[in-house]
DRENRO-380964 format. One record per residue: residue number from 1; z, y, x of N, C-alpha, C in turn; residue in three letters. Coordinates in steps of 0.1 Angstrom, whole numbers, plus 5000, padded with zeros to 4 digits. Atoms other than C-alpha are relative to their C-alpha. Example, Ala and Ser with C-alpha at 12.3 -4.5 7.8 and 13.67 -1.06 7.14 Angstrom:
BEGIN
k,n_zz,n_yy,n_xx,ca_zz,ca_yy,ca_xx,c_zz,c_yy,c_xx,r
1,5000,4988,5009,5078,4955,5123,5000,5012,5009,ALA
2,5000,4989,4991,5071,4989,5137,5008,5011,4992,SER
***
This chain:
BEGIN
k,n_zz,n_yy,n_xx,ca_zz,ca_yy,ca_xx,c_zz,c_yy,c_xx,r
1,5001,4988,5006,5001,5003,5001,5000,5011,5010,MET
2,5004,4991,4988,4988,5031,5015,5013,5011,4994,LEU
3,4992,4992,5008,5017,5056,5022,4995,5014,5001,ASN
4,5007,4981,5003,5009,5092,5009,5002,5011,5009,TRP
5,4999,4994,4989,5025,5105,5038,4997,5004,5012,ASP
6,5008,5004,4987,5008,5091,5061,4993,4995,4998,ASP
7,5014,5011,5008,4978,5073,5049,4996,4997,5013,PRO
8,5006,5008,4989,4962,5069,5083,5010,4992,5008,ILE
9,4991,5011,4996,4992,5053,5096,5002,4988,4997,ALA
10,4995,5015,5008,5001,5029,5072,4984,4994,4997,SER
11,5012,5006,4998,4962,5022,5071,5000,4994,5012,PHE
12,4999,5005,4984,4962,5018,5107,5007,4983,5002,SER
13,4996,5012,5002,4987,4990,5102,4998,4988,4993,GLN
14,5004,5005,5011,4974,4977,5076,4988,4991,5008,THR
15,5013,5005,4989,4942,4970,5097,5003,4990,5011,TYR
16,4998,5008,4989,4959,4959,5126,5005,4985,4998,GLN
17,4993,5011,5005,4978,4931,5111,4985,4988,4993,ASN
18,5010,5011,5000,4947,4919,5095,4986,4997,5009,LYS
19,5005,5001,4986,4927,4921,5128,5004,4987,5007,ALA
20,4995,5008,4991,4951,4895,5141,4992,4988,4998,SER
21,5003,5012,5010,4941,4869,5118,4987,4994,5007,GLN
22,5013,4998,4995,4913,4848,5131,4989,5000,4991,ASN
23,5015,5002,5005,4883,4859,5116,4992,4991,5001,THR
24,5009,5010,4995,4860,4837,5132,5000,4989,4994,GLY
25,4993,5012,5008,4877,4809,5115,4996,5003,4985,GLU
26,5001,4992,5011,4875,4827,5083,4986,4999,4994,LYS
27,5016,5001,5001,4840,4834,5086,4992,4984,4996,ALA
28,5007,5009,5002,4830,4798,5091,5001,4992,4984,HIS
29,4996,5005,5012,4850,4787,5060,4992,5006,4989,HIS
30,5004,4996,5012,4835,4811,5038,4981,5002,5001,ALA
31,5011,5002,5001,4800,4802,5050,4996,4990,4996,GLY
32,5000,5009,5006,4804,4769,5044,5001,4998,4983,GLN
33,5003,4999,5015,4813,4777,5008,4993,5008,4996,GLU
34,5011,4996,5005,4785,4797,5003,4989,4983,5001,LEU
35,5011,5009,4999,4763,4767,5015,4997,4989,4986,LYS
36,4995,5011,5009,4780,4744,4993,4997,5009,4984,LYS
37,5009,4996,5012,4773,4767,4960,4987,5004,5000,GLN
38,5012,4999,5000,4739,4771,4974,4990,4982,4992,SER
39,5007,5011,5003,4733,4735,4968,5004,4994,4986,VAL
40,4998,5002,5015,4749,4733,4933,4994,5008,4991,ASN
41,5003,4988,5012,4736,4765,4920,4986,5005,5004,THR
42,5014,4994,4998,4696,4769,4915,4999,5019,5002,PRO
43,5000,4987,5000,4682,4802,4928,4995,5003,4978,PRO
44,5001,4998,5013,4680,4826,4897,4982,5003,4999,ALA
45,5020,5001,4997,4635,4823,4887,4996,5013,5006,PRO
46,5004,4987,4998,4634,4861,4890,5005,5006,5011,THR
47,4995,4994,4992,4654,4867,4919,4999,4990,5015,GLU
48,4998,5011,4994,4648,4845,4950,5010,5008,5016,LEU
49,4992,4990,4991,4679,4855,4976,4996,4994,5018,ILE
50,5005,5010,4989,4669,4846,5015,5013,4999,5007,GLN
51,4985,5004,4994,4693,4830,5034,5008,5007,5008,SER
52,4998,4994,4993,4697,4852,5059,5012,5010,4989,SER
53,4989,4990,5007,4717,4874,5031,5014,4992,4995,SER
54,4988,5007,5002,4740,4847,5025,5009,4997,5007,MET
55,4986,4999,4990,4760,4853,5056,5008,5005,5003,GLN
56,4992,4989,4998,4789,4867,5056,4999,5012,5010,PRO
57,5007,4990,4991,4788,4902,5075,5013,4999,5012,VAL
58,4993,4998,4985,4804,4901,5112,5009,5010,5005,CYS
59,4999,4986,5000,4824,4930,5119,4992,5003,5014,ALA
60,5006,5001,4987,4812,4920,5158,4980,5005,5002,ASP
61,5014,4996,4999,4772,4925,5149,4998,5014,4995,ASP
62,5005,4987,4999,4776,4957,5135,4996,5009,5013,LYS
63,5004,4988,4993,4762,4992,5154,5000,5009,4994,ARG
64,4998,4983,5009,4765,5031,5149,4982,4996,4999,VAL
65,5016,5000,5004,4721,5025,5154,4997,4985,4998,VAL
66,5011,5011,4998,4696,4999,5149,5014,4983,4998,ASN
67,4991,5009,5008,4723,4975,5130,4991,4990,4993,GLY
68,5006,5006,5009,4713,4945,5113,5010,4995,4991,LYS
69,4989,5008,5010,4743,4937,5092,4999,5007,4990,THR
70,5003,4992,5018,4745,4949,5051,5008,5015,5002,ASP
71,4996,4983,5000,4747,4986,5053,5008,5003,4985,ILE
72,4992,4997,5016,4763,4981,5016,5012,4992,5002,ASN
73,4987,5009,4997,4792,4958,5032,5007,5012,5005,GLN
74,4995,4994,4992,4819,4983,5040,5010,4995,5012,LEU
75,4992,5005,4993,4845,4961,5054,4996,4982,5006,ALA
76,4989,5000,4988,4854,4942,5079,4994,5014,5009,PRO
77,5004,4989,4992,4851,4974,5100,5001,4998,5016,PHE
78,5004,4997,4985,4840,4977,5135,5003,5012,5005,LYS
79,4996,4986,4996,4848,5011,5135,5012,5004,4991,TYR
80,4987,4996,5004,4884,5017,5122,4999,5014,4998,PRO
81,5000,4987,4996,4884,5047,5137,4988,5007,4988,TRP
82,5012,4988,5008,4852,5066,5116,5015,4999,4984,ALA
83,4993,5000,5014,4875,5055,5082,5014,5009,5005,TRP
84,4992,4998,5003,4903,5070,5099,4997,5014,4997,GLU
85,5007,4983,5001,4881,5106,5102,5001,5002,4985,PHE
86,5003,4999,5019,4874,5100,5063,5014,5006,4996,TRP
87,4986,4998,5003,4912,5096,5059,5007,5016,5002,LEU
88,4994,4990,4999,4921,5126,5076,4994,5015,4995,ASN
89,5009,4992,5003,4893,5147,5065,5005,5003,4985,ALA
90,4998,4996,5014,4905,5145,5030,5016,5007,5000,ASN
91,4987,4997,4999,4939,5157,5041,4997,5016,4996,ARG
92,5005,4991,5004,4921,5191,5043,4990,5008,4990,ASN
93,5007,4996,5014,4912,5199,5006,5001,5014,4995,HIS
94,4997,4982,5004,4906,5240,4997,4985,5000,4996,TRP
95,5016,4994,5003,4879,5262,4983,5007,5015,5001,THR
96,5000,4980,4993,4873,5299,4992,5010,5008,4988,PRO
97,4993,4998,5006,4888,5307,4958,5012,5000,5005,LEU
98,4981,5004,4994,4924,5296,4975,5005,5011,5004,ASP
99,4995,4993,4988,4927,5325,4994,4997,5016,4990,ILE
100,4998,4987,5003,4934,5362,4984,4989,5008,5009,ASN
101,5009,4999,4992,4905,5381,4997,5002,5022,4998,MET
102,4999,4986,4999,4916,5419,4986,5004,5006,5009,SER
103,4991,4990,4991,4937,5433,5014,4982,4999,5011,LYS
104,5015,4998,4991,4899,5423,5033,4994,5011,4998,ASP
105,5012,4993,5005,4881,5445,5010,5003,5015,5004,VAL
106,4995,4989,4994,4908,5475,5018,4997,5003,5015,HIS
107,4997,5003,4982,4907,5467,5056,4982,5001,5004,ASP
108,5017,5000,4998,4867,5466,5054,4999,5020,4996,TYR
109,5002,4982,4999,4862,5499,5038,5007,5013,5005,GLN
110,4985,4993,4991,4894,5520,5052,5002,5001,5016,TYR
111,4994,5004,4985,4904,5504,5083,4994,4998,5009,ARG
112,5010,5006,4986,4875,5488,5105,4994,5011,5002,LEU
113,5011,4991,4995,4859,5508,5129,4988,4998,4997,THR
114,5012,5002,4998,4819,5510,5130,4998,4989,5008,LEU
115,5000,5012,4991,4823,5488,5161,5006,4987,4993,GLU
116,4995,5012,5009,4844,5461,5138,4991,5001,4992,GLU
117,5007,5007,5016,4826,5461,5108,4982,4996,5010,LYS
118,5011,5006,4989,4792,5453,5136,5003,4987,5003,HIS
119,4998,5015,4996,4814,5425,5146,4999,4994,4992,VAL
120,5000,5007,5012,4822,5412,5112,4990,5002,4994,TYR
121,5017,4998,5011,4784,5416,5094,4997,4989,5008,GLU
122,5010,5006,4993,4770,5397,5126,5006,4990,5000,ASN
123,4995,5016,5004,4794,5368,5125,4998,4997,4985,VAL
124,4999,5002,5011,4793,5363,5091,4982,4997,4997,LEU
125,5011,4998,4998,4756,5367,5094,4996,4984,5006,SER
126,5001,5015,4995,4752,5336,5118,5006,4991,4994,TYR
127,4994,5009,5005,4778,5315,5106,4990,4998,4984,LEU
128,5010,5005,5008,4757,5311,5071,4986,4993,5004,THR
129,5018,5014,4998,4725,5298,5083,5006,4990,5006,THR
130,4998,5011,4990,4744,5282,5109,5008,4983,4992,SER
131,4993,5012,5006,4765,5261,5084,4991,4989,4990,ASP
132,5007,5009,5011,4735,5252,5061,4988,4992,5010,ILE
133,5005,5008,4988,4715,5239,5094,5007,4990,5002,LEU
134,4991,5011,5004,4745,5218,5098,5001,4989,4988,ALA
135,5002,5010,5012,4744,5202,5065,4986,4993,5000,MET
136,5016,5006,5002,4706,5197,5068,4999,4984,5014,ARG
137,5000,5003,4991,4713,5182,5099,5007,4983,4997,ASN
138,4996,5011,5003,4736,5154,5093,4995,4995,4986,ILE
139,5000,5005,5012,4726,5150,5058,4982,4989,5004,GLY
140,5014,5005,4998,4689,5145,5070,4993,4988,5015,LEU
141,5002,5007,4986,4688,5137,5107,5006,4988,5007,ALA
142,4993,5009,4992,4714,5116,5115,5011,4989,4990,VAL
143,4995,5010,5009,4734,5101,5083,4991,4986,4997,MET
144,5008,5011,5006,4706,5080,5073,4997,4989,5012,GLU
145,5007,5006,4987,4701,5069,5109,5014,4984,5005,LYS
146,4986,5010,5002,4737,5051,5107,4995,4988,4995,MET
147,5000,5015,5009,4742,5011,5098,5013,4996,5002,THR
148,4984,5005,5004,4779,5009,5096,5004,5009,4989,ALA
149,4999,4988,5011,4787,5025,5063,5014,5008,5003,PRO
150,4988,4993,5002,4824,5034,5074,4997,5013,5010,GLU
151,5006,4989,4995,4804,5059,5096,4994,5008,4986,LEU
152,5004,4996,5012,4781,5073,5067,5010,5004,4988,GLN
153,4989,4997,5012,4810,5074,5043,5008,5015,5008,ILE
154,4995,4986,4996,4827,5104,5067,4990,5008,5000,TYR
155,5011,4986,4999,4793,5123,5078,4995,5000,4984,GLN
156,5002,4994,5016,4790,5125,5037,5009,5008,4997,ALA
157,4988,4992,5001,4822,5142,5034,4998,5009,5010,ARG
158,5008,4989,4992,4807,5163,5063,4991,5007,4993,GLN
159,5004,4989,5008,4780,5175,5043,5006,5003,4989,VAL
160,4993,4988,5009,4801,5186,5017,5007,5009,5005,TYR
161,4998,4991,4995,4820,5199,5040,4994,5014,5008,GLU
162,5006,4988,4995,4793,5222,5053,4994,5009,4991,GLU
163,4999,4996,5009,4782,5230,5022,5010,5012,4996,ALA
164,4987,4996,5006,4818,5241,5012,5000,5015,5010,LEU
165,4997,4991,4996,4817,5263,5041,4991,5011,5001,HIS
166,5015,4988,5006,4782,5280,5032,5008,5012,4987,THR
167,4989,4994,5012,4803,5288,5000,5009,5010,5005,TRP
168,4991,4991,4996,4832,5304,5020,4992,5012,5009,THR
169,5007,4989,4994,4807,5329,5040,4998,5005,4986,TYR
170,5006,4996,5011,4790,5334,5010,5013,5012,4986,GLN
171,4990,4993,5010,4824,5343,4990,5006,5013,5003,HIS
172,4997,4991,4997,4833,5364,5016,4992,5015,4998,CYS
173,5015,4987,5002,4797,5387,5016,5007,5008,4990,ILE
174,5001,5002,5012,4803,5386,4977,5016,5013,4997,GLU
175,4988,4992,5002,4842,5403,4979,4998,5010,5012,SER
176,4999,4991,4990,4837,5426,5007,4993,5011,4992,ILE
177,5013,4998,5012,4801,5436,4982,4992,5005,5013,GLY
178,5015,4999,4993,4775,5432,5015,4992,5003,4993,LEU
179,5013,5002,5007,4742,5435,5007,4997,4985,5007,ASP
180,5006,5008,4999,4732,5403,5007,4989,4995,5005,GLN
181,5017,4996,4991,4695,5403,5013,5004,5003,5015,GLY
182,5003,4992,4988,4703,5424,5044,5007,4988,5012,GLU
183,4992,5010,4989,4730,5399,5057,4996,4987,5006,ILE
184,4999,5008,5002,4717,5367,5049,4981,4997,5009,TYR
185,5019,5002,4992,4678,5378,5065,5003,5005,5016,ASN
186,4994,5001,4983,4700,5389,5103,4992,4992,5008,ARG
187,5006,5010,4993,4689,5358,5115,4984,4999,5006,TYR
188,5010,5002,5000,4656,5363,5112,4991,5015,5006,ARG
189,5006,4989,4996,4651,5398,5125,5008,5005,5012,VAL
190,4997,4997,4989,4677,5401,5151,5001,4989,5012,VAL
191,5003,5008,4989,4669,5382,5186,5009,4993,5002,PRO
192,4992,5008,4993,4701,5375,5199,5008,4991,4991,ALA
193,4994,5013,5006,4710,5354,5166,4992,4991,4995,ILE
194,5010,5011,5007,4676,5339,5158,4999,4991,5012,ASN
195,5003,5014,4988,4678,5323,5195,5008,4991,4999,GLY
196,4998,5013,5003,4704,5301,5186,5000,4991,4993,LYS
197,5005,5003,5011,4693,5295,5154,4989,4989,5007,ILE
198,5013,5000,4996,4658,5287,5168,5003,4988,5012,GLN
199,4992,5010,4992,4677,5262,5197,5003,4989,4992,MET
200,4994,5010,5010,4694,5244,5171,4985,4994,4993,ALA
201,5013,5011,5000,4661,5236,5155,4994,4996,5003,ASN
202,5013,5005,4994,4641,5225,5178,5010,4989,5007,GLU
203,4991,5011,5001,4671,5199,5187,4997,4993,4986,LYS
204,4997,5014,5009,4673,5187,5154,4985,4996,4988,ILE
205,5013,4997,5007,4633,5193,5143,4995,4984,5011,ASN
206,5010,5011,4993,4626,5165,5172,5006,4985,4998,SER
207,4998,5013,5006,4645,5137,5155,5000,5001,4986,VAL
208,5000,4998,5015,4637,5147,5116,4981,4995,5005,LEU
209,5010,5004,5003,4602,5136,5126,5000,4987,4993,ARG
210,4999,5013,5003,4591,5105,5103,5000,4988,5005,PRO
211,4999,5009,4993,4582,5085,5126,5006,4993,5012,ASP
212,4995,5001,4986,4610,5083,5150,5006,4984,4994,ILE
213,4999,5012,5003,4618,5047,5158,5014,4998,5011,ASP
214,4989,5000,4994,4656,5045,5174,4999,4981,5009,LEU
215,5002,5015,4990,4645,5007,5191,4992,5006,5008,SER
216,5008,4995,4991,4624,5026,5209,5008,5007,5010,ASN
217,4989,4994,4991,4641,5037,5241,4999,5016,4999,LYS
218,4997,4983,4998,4629,5073,5243,5003,5005,4990,ASP
219,4995,4989,5012,4633,5082,5208,5016,4998,4998,ASP
220,4987,5000,5002,4667,5068,5209,5007,5008,5010,LEU
221,4997,4991,4989,4676,5087,5241,4998,5015,4994,GLU
222,5004,4987,5013,4658,5119,5217,5011,5004,4991,ASP
223,4989,5000,5014,4685,5112,5190,5012,5004,5009,PHE
224,4985,4995,4992,4716,5111,5218,5002,5012,5000,VAL
225,4999,4991,4998,4706,5139,5232,5001,5011,4991,MET
226,5000,4994,5010,4701,5159,5199,5015,5000,4988,SER
227,4979,5000,5009,4738,5145,5183,5007,5005,5012,TYR
228,4990,4993,4992,4751,5155,5219,5000,5016,5002,LEU
229,5006,4988,5007,4736,5188,5211,5014,5003,4992,PHE
230,4996,4997,5014,4749,5191,5177,5014,5002,5001,PHE
231,4985,4999,4998,4784,5179,5183,5006,5007,5010,ALA
232,4992,4996,4989,4793,5190,5218,5001,5019,5001,GLY
233,5008,4988,4999,4774,5223,5215,5001,5012,4987,ILE
234,4997,4995,5013,4767,5234,5182,5010,5002,4990,PHE
235,4984,5003,5007,4804,5224,5167,5004,5002,5008,GLU
236,4988,4997,4992,4821,5223,5197,5001,5011,5005,GLY
237,4997,4986,4998,4814,5254,5212,4996,5009,4993,CYS
238,5008,4991,5006,4793,5276,5192,5013,5006,4988,TRP
239,4990,5000,5019,4815,5273,5156,5014,5007,5008,PHE
240,4990,4995,5002,4844,5274,5173,5004,5012,5014,TYR
241,5000,4985,4994,4836,5303,5200,4998,5010,4991,ASN
242,5005,4994,5010,4821,5317,5170,5012,5011,4987,GLY
243,4989,4992,5013,4853,5323,5143,5010,5014,5014,PHE
244,4989,4993,4992,4871,5341,5177,5000,5009,5000,SER
245,4999,4985,5002,4860,5376,5171,5007,5001,4986,PRO
246,4995,4998,5009,4876,5374,5136,5015,4994,5004,ILE
247,4991,5003,4999,4904,5359,5146,5011,5010,5013,PHE
248,4994,4987,4991,4911,5388,5172,5000,5012,4991,ALA
249,5001,4996,5009,4908,5406,5142,5016,4999,4992,LEU
250,4990,5005,5004,4937,5388,5128,5009,5004,5006,GLN
251,4988,4996,4991,4955,5392,5152,5011,5011,5000,ARG
252,4997,4989,5001,4961,5429,5145,5003,5001,4987,ARG
253,4997,4995,5014,4966,5425,5108,4987,5006,4994,GLY
254,5012,4995,5008,4926,5431,5098,4994,4987,4999,LEU
255,5009,5008,5005,4905,5409,5079,5009,4984,5000,MET
256,4996,5013,4998,4933,5385,5075,4997,4985,4987,THR
257,5002,5011,5010,4920,5367,5040,4988,4992,5004,GLY
258,5009,5010,4994,4885,5360,5061,5007,4994,5011,THR
259,4996,5003,4991,4904,5351,5090,5007,4980,4998,ALA
260,4996,5011,5008,4924,5326,5067,4989,4989,4997,GLU
261,5010,5009,5005,4893,5311,5054,4993,4990,5010,GLN
262,5008,5009,4986,4880,5301,5091,5008,4995,5001,LEU
263,4985,5009,4996,4913,5286,5096,4995,4983,4993,GLN
264,5002,5012,5011,4904,5261,5066,4989,4991,5009,TYR
265,5014,5001,4991,4870,5259,5086,5001,4996,5010,ILE
266,4999,5004,4985,4884,5254,5119,5002,4985,4999,MET
267,4996,5015,4997,4902,5223,5109,4991,4988,4996,ARG
268,5012,5007,5000,4872,5206,5098,4988,4998,5009,ASP
269,5013,5001,4988,4848,5215,5128,5012,4994,5011,GLU
270,4989,5007,4988,4877,5201,5150,4996,4986,4995,VAL
271,5010,5017,5008,4867,5167,5130,4984,4996,5006,LEU
272,5017,5002,4996,4831,5171,5132,5003,4999,5010,HIS
273,5007,5007,4984,4828,5176,5167,5010,4988,5010,CYS
274,4991,5010,4999,4858,5150,5173,4988,4988,4999,ALA
275,5007,5009,5003,4836,5127,5156,4985,4997,5006,PHE
276,5016,5001,4989,4801,5137,5170,5003,4992,5012,GLY
277,4999,5004,4988,4812,5131,5203,5002,4986,5005,ILE
278,4999,5013,5002,4828,5098,5195,4992,4992,4998,ARG
279,5012,5012,4999,4798,5081,5182,4987,5005,5013,VAL
280,5009,5001,4987,4775,5097,5211,5004,4990,5011,VAL
281,5000,5012,4985,4795,5077,5237,5001,4989,4994,ASN
282,5003,5012,5006,4797,5050,5214,4985,4994,5001,GLN
283,5018,5001,4997,4759,5048,5212,4996,4996,5010,ILE
284,4999,5001,4986,4758,5053,5248,4999,4986,5005,ILE
285,4994,5013,4993,4778,5021,5255,4993,4988,4997,ALA
286,5012,5016,5005,4759,4996,5231,4992,5005,5004,GLU
287,5013,5004,4998,4729,5006,5242,4997,5001,5013,ASN
288,5003,4997,4983,4735,5012,5280,4990,5010,5003,ASN
289,5008,4990,5001,4717,5046,5277,5005,5006,5016,ILE
290,4997,4990,4987,4714,5066,5311,4990,5013,4996,LYS
291,5001,4986,5006,4710,5103,5298,4995,5005,5013,LEU
292,5007,4995,4991,4688,5126,5322,5010,5014,5004,ASP
293,4994,4987,4998,4710,5152,5341,4992,5010,5000,ALA
294,5009,4989,5000,4685,5173,5346,4998,5007,4989,ARG
295,5003,4994,5012,4679,5178,5307,5011,5003,4997,ALA
296,4991,4997,5005,4713,5178,5301,5011,5014,5009,ILE
297,4999,4985,4994,4720,5207,5328,4993,5014,4996,THR
298,5007,4992,5004,4692,5226,5311,5005,5002,4987,ALA
299,4996,4999,5013,4705,5221,5276,5015,5013,5000,MET
300,4990,4993,5003,4740,5235,5287,4994,5018,5004,TRP
301,5003,4985,4995,4724,5268,5310,4990,5004,4984,GLN
302,5011,4987,5008,4696,5277,5276,5014,5003,4992,GLU
303,4991,4994,5010,4730,5275,5254,5010,5010,5005,ALA
304,4991,4987,4993,4752,5299,5279,4991,5009,4998,ASP
305,5007,4989,5000,4720,5320,5278,5001,5006,4987,ALA
306,4999,4999,5016,4719,5322,5238,5012,5006,4998,CYS
307,4990,4991,5000,4754,5328,5238,5005,5009,5006,GLU
308,5002,4982,4996,4754,5356,5259,4991,5007,4995,THR
309,5006,4993,5006,4727,5372,5244,5008,5004,4988,GLU
310,4993,4999,5011,4745,5368,5214,5012,5010,5001,TYR
311,4987,4992,4997,4779,5379,5227,5001,5015,5003,ALA
312,5007,4987,4998,4763,5411,5241,4995,5010,4990,ASN
313,5007,4990,5012,4746,5423,5206,5013,5001,4992,TYR
314,4988,5000,5010,4777,5418,5182,5011,5006,5009,ILE
315,4987,4992,4997,4801,5433,5210,4992,5009,5008,MET
316,5006,4993,4995,4776,5459,5221,5012,5012,5004,GLN
317,4992,4986,5002,4809,5485,5224,5014,4988,4996,ASP
318,4987,5010,4998,4845,5459,5232,5008,5006,4985,PRO
319,4990,5000,5007,4867,5459,5203,5012,4998,5002,ILE
320,4988,5002,4995,4902,5460,5205,5003,4989,4998,LEU
321,4994,5012,4999,4915,5427,5222,4992,4991,5002,GLY
322,5012,5013,5000,4879,5410,5227,4987,5010,5003,TYR
323,5014,4997,4992,4848,5415,5245,4992,4994,5003,SER
324,5012,5008,4997,4816,5405,5254,5005,4989,5010,ALA
325,4994,5007,4990,4830,5393,5284,5012,4988,4996,GLU
326,4994,5009,5007,4857,5373,5266,4994,4990,4994,ASP
327,5009,5009,5009,4833,5355,5246,4998,4992,5008,HIS
328,5007,5007,4987,4812,5348,5273,5009,4986,5008,ILE
329,4990,5006,4995,4843,5332,5293,5001,4984,4995,ALA
330,4994,5009,5004,4858,5315,5267,4987,4985,4993,GLN
331,5008,5009,5003,4823,5298,5257,4998,4989,5011,PHE
332,5001,5011,4988,4826,5283,5295,5007,4990,4997,ARG
333,4986,5009,4998,4859,5271,5295,4998,4990,4986,PHE
334,5002,5012,5011,4851,5253,5260,4989,4992,5003,ILE
335,5018,5007,4995,4818,5242,5272,5005,4982,5012,ALA
336,4991,5012,4993,4839,5221,5299,5006,4990,4996,ASN
337,4987,5005,5008,4865,5209,5280,4988,4988,4989,ARG
338,5009,5011,5009,4836,5193,5255,4993,4991,5008,ARG
339,5007,5012,4993,4815,5176,5288,5012,4991,5004,ALA
340,4989,5011,4998,4847,5159,5297,4998,4991,4992,LYS
341,5002,5010,5012,4848,5146,5263,4992,4989,4997,SER
342,5009,5007,4999,4815,5135,5267,4995,4991,5011,LEU
343,5000,5005,4990,4819,5122,5300,4988,5002,5012,LYS
344,5008,4994,4992,4796,5144,5317,5007,5006,5011,LEU
345,4997,4990,4991,4799,5168,5348,5004,5009,4992,GLU
346,4993,4984,5005,4817,5203,5336,4987,5008,5002,ILE
347,5011,4989,4996,4785,5226,5334,5007,5013,5005,PRO
348,4998,4986,4993,4806,5259,5347,5012,5000,5009,PHE
349,4988,5000,4996,4832,5251,5374,5007,5011,5002,PRO
350,4991,4987,5000,4858,5275,5376,5006,5007,4985,GLY
351,4996,4994,5014,4859,5288,5339,5014,4998,5001,ALA
352,4981,5005,5005,4891,5295,5324,5000,5006,4991,GLU
353,4997,4998,5016,4908,5300,5294,5005,5016,4999,ASN
354,5001,4987,4999,4905,5340,5289,5010,5002,4988,VAL
355,4988,4997,5009,4922,5340,5254,5011,4987,4994,LEU
356,4986,5008,5001,4952,5319,5257,5005,5003,4984,GLY
357,4997,4997,5020,4962,5334,5220,4991,4993,4992,TRP
358,5012,5007,5011,4931,5316,5206,5006,4985,4991,LEU
359,4994,5017,5005,4945,5276,5202,5011,5006,4987,ASP
360,4989,4996,5012,4978,5295,5183,4996,5005,4983,GLU
361,5005,4991,5009,4956,5317,5165,4996,4992,4987,GLN
362,5010,5008,5006,4935,5291,5153,5007,4992,4986,THR
363,4991,5004,5007,4966,5272,5138,5003,5008,4987,ASN
364,4990,4996,5011,4983,5279,5103,5014,4998,4998,MET
365,4987,5000,5001,5017,5277,5108,5009,5018,5004,ARG
366,4998,4992,4998,5028,5308,5098,5011,5005,4985,LYS
367,4993,4996,5012,5052,5329,5072,4989,5003,4990,GLU
368,5014,4999,5009,5036,5329,5038,5010,5006,4989,LYS
369,4993,5001,5012,5045,5345,5005,4994,4995,4990,ASN
370,5004,5009,5009,5045,5319,4981,4992,5007,4985,PHE
371,5003,4994,5010,5038,5342,4951,4986,5003,5005,PHE
372,5010,4991,4995,5012,5361,4968,4987,4991,5003,GLU
373,5012,5010,4992,4989,5328,4985,4999,4991,4998,THR
374,5004,5016,5000,4978,5293,4984,5012,4993,5013,ARG
375,4993,5012,4989,5008,5271,5004,4989,4994,5013,VAL
376,5015,5004,4989,4984,5265,5035,5009,4987,5011,THR
377,4991,5008,4995,5015,5243,5051,4996,4983,4998,GLU
378,5004,5015,5006,4995,5206,5051,5008,4995,5011,TYR
379,4992,5007,4988,5013,5178,5068,4995,4997,5012,GLN
380,5004,5001,4991,4991,5172,5091,4990,5008,5008,THR
381,5008,4994,4999,4963,5197,5090,5003,5010,5014,GLY
382,4996,4989,4989,4981,5222,5118,5002,4990,5010,GLY
383,5002,5007,4983,4983,5191,5143,4993,5000,5005,ALA
384,5014,5002,5000,4949,5186,5142,4999,5010,5014,LEU
385,5001,4995,4988,4937,5191,5179,4987,4994,5002,THR
386,5013,5008,4997,4908,5189,5198,5001,4990,5010,TRP
***
């Protein structure tokens, strides 16, 4: 029975107990029983069942991609950690309507400087497009290639979360009263924003083509590189770094509603990044893939160039407590963390954590007036780490 206070722990214990049983012996008996049934029961005249489909699924036969087992059968699990991601994701359930945005309306109209408005508007402009792109990538380029249902189930939740994030940015734009057409079109007319979107589109479109065949070594490597970019850079660096200017405003008591929205989104992105990195590492291990080190280096350098141009545009003039130099340095520091998780050589040796306050700022442990806002102290969400 699930423990509602800690469902992941109770699930893990249950799974471990079951895994300790002799699954091979059970599979043998089940197979023998199915054979007996097939002898005594004639096949339905309108439905001939292939003999291979009569064999029970063995967890060891599952693969992240190119698996041959029944994609419709969830258990036995080959990747119990993927199911734990699903359980953990459901603990961070919210909508943008839960957060009071009235203070942000006042802040934007009466307290923000022109430089701070420039930062705020362009961060939202980038994020609105990025999460739609993220939704498309998981739903169209990644999820359908997974051949273990426990992976697909979490990614189905991820598709929903990307749509929820898009709603959140739209809610902020509507609440503040910004010109929606102008904000949404900036990524098409501002080169610094467009550059990041175009790099992401290039990586995603390379694996969206209908003739991709992951049993082909070159196609599989292309897919891994695309997913590595998406998990390690797009979500792991660009999203994490993309929220930082808003959190800098929040530190000074400005745009706190928007920042709280982003704190909820950050919880989701923590899981998205960690899940994607784990999937990439699993595919590499299962298929003995050797990625091109020069291609990886070039990818980090291109991402850094895009982020540098973006930072210099949104912070043409530094705002109090945050500058383009801070933004770029933090990107490189975070990039090294993601590279280590991906078991890659760090791309920016010597990069330092210049925003020591950021990790604490992204957490939601703070005093709140119960009658003014929703209680945000989840039992586990605030403890999620990269």
